[in-house]
N, C-alpha and C positions, 0 to 999 in steps of 0.2 A: 426044225423050228427053233433052234437054240437062240439064234439072233433075236427073234421076236420076243422070246421069254426074257432075255436079258434086257431088251428095250422096255418091256412092261415093268420090270423091277426098277429100272432106272427112273422111269417117269412116275411110277407110284411113289417112290422115295422122294422125288422132288415135290410132288403134290402134298405129301404128308408133312414135309418140312415147311412148306408154305402155309399150310393150315395150322401147324403148331405155333407159328409166329402170329397167329390171329388173323390171317388173311390180309386183304388190302394191298398186297404186293403183286407185282406181275411175275409170271413165270418167265424165266429168261431162256434165250436160245441155248446157252451153254448147258442148261439143265435137261434139255430134250434132244440135242443134236447127237449124232454119231461121231465119236472122237477118233482121231488118227485114221482118216479114211484111206483106203487103198487108192494109190495114184498110179498112172502110167506115164511114161515119157512120151514126148512128141513123136519119137521114132518108133513107138510100139506099132507092130503090124496088126492088120485087121484080124487075122486068125488068132493072134495072141489075145486081142481084146475079146473076141468071141469066146475063147476058152475061159477068160475071167468071168464074163457075164454068165456063162453056162455053169461053171463050177461053184461060183460064189452067190449065184442067184441075185446079182445086182441089176439095177436098171440104169445106173449112172456111174460113169467113171470120170474122175477128175484128172486132168492132164497137167502135170507140173514138170518144170525143168529140173535137172539134176540137183540144183541147189535148193529146190523146194518151192520156187516161185510158181504160183498158179497161172496157167496160160490158157486153159480151156476146159470145157465140159463136153462129154460125149454121152448121149443117151442110147439106150438100146434101139430106139427108133432111128437114130442117125446111122447105126450099123445096118439096120434092116434096109434103109434106103440104098445102101451100097450093094445090096444083093439082088439087083435088078437083072433083067435078061442079059446073058452073055458075061456075067461077072462071077459065075460059079466055079471058074477054074482056079486051082490053087495058086498058080503063078500070078494071076491077076490080083487075087486077094492078098497075097504076100506083099504086093507092091503098094498097097494102100496103107498109109500111115495115119496115126492118130492126129497129127498136125494138119492133115488134109481134110478131116471130117469134123473136127471139134468146133464147138461154138466159142467164139472169142469175145462176144459182146456180153461179158460176165456181169451178173447181178450177184452181189455178195452181201453178207451181213456180219456184224460184229457179235462177239460173245455176250456182251451185256445188253443187247437188244431184247425187247420183249418178244415172247412167242406170238403175241397178237400182231406186232409189227411185221414179223416174219411171214405170218399167214397173209396179211394184207399185201405184202410185196410179191409173194408167190402168185396170189390171185391177180393182182394188177398187171404183172408181167406175163401171166399165162405159163408159168414154169413149175416144174415139179421137184426142184431141188435148189438149195441155196448153199454154196460153199461158205464156211464160217472162217473169218480171218481175225487174227489178234495181232494188231500192229503190223498189218500187211503179210503176216505169216499164216499159212493154211493150218487150221487146227481141227476142223471137223466139217461135217456136211449135215444139213437138215433136209430131210426128204418128206414127200407125202406120207411115206410109211411111218416115219417118226410122228407126224401129226395125226395119223389115223390111230396110232397106239395111244397118243395123248387123249384123243377124243374117247377112245374105248375106256381108258382108265377113269376119265372124268365121269362118263355115264355110269360106269360101275360104281364109283364112289357115291354118286348121287343116289343110285338105286339102293345101295347097302345102308347108307346113313339116313335115307329118307329126307335129304336136305333140299328136295325140290321146293321151290317157292314160285309163286306167280312172278312173271317178269317185272311187273309194276313194282312189286316189293323189293326186288333186287336192285332196281335203279334208284330207289329212294335213299 
């Protein structure tokens, strides 16, 4: 669980900095996202992707060309769909490439967007990850796991500080 512990530290630090400045600011995507995500090439085979999903415990892989241009996203569910009847043979699996199963209708977000905007986009589009771009260059990924850690840290902070207020007071 090293990845989750590191994510908790990252998010807690961002929340502390936000509150030290007196609040009133939005938490930004760049403060919550996972930086430098692992990417695969469009020519990556299904067995190679399965190995990455298995060993790294990922649920999403970003597909980028050699020069780093984002071209698609693959979820673990996309890979599972390829494992239907008759596809369990190694030769068949090795013939399936990332570019054949990746989603290309990409929804992305910028570094300076608020976490609230990212959450709304993910909910509106029914997606569980957002590639993060800076001037068209892939710099990170924001996933449901990142947002779950953010929620966990927010709830823990509220519990520890006793900062719970009725919603009507918060909106005033």
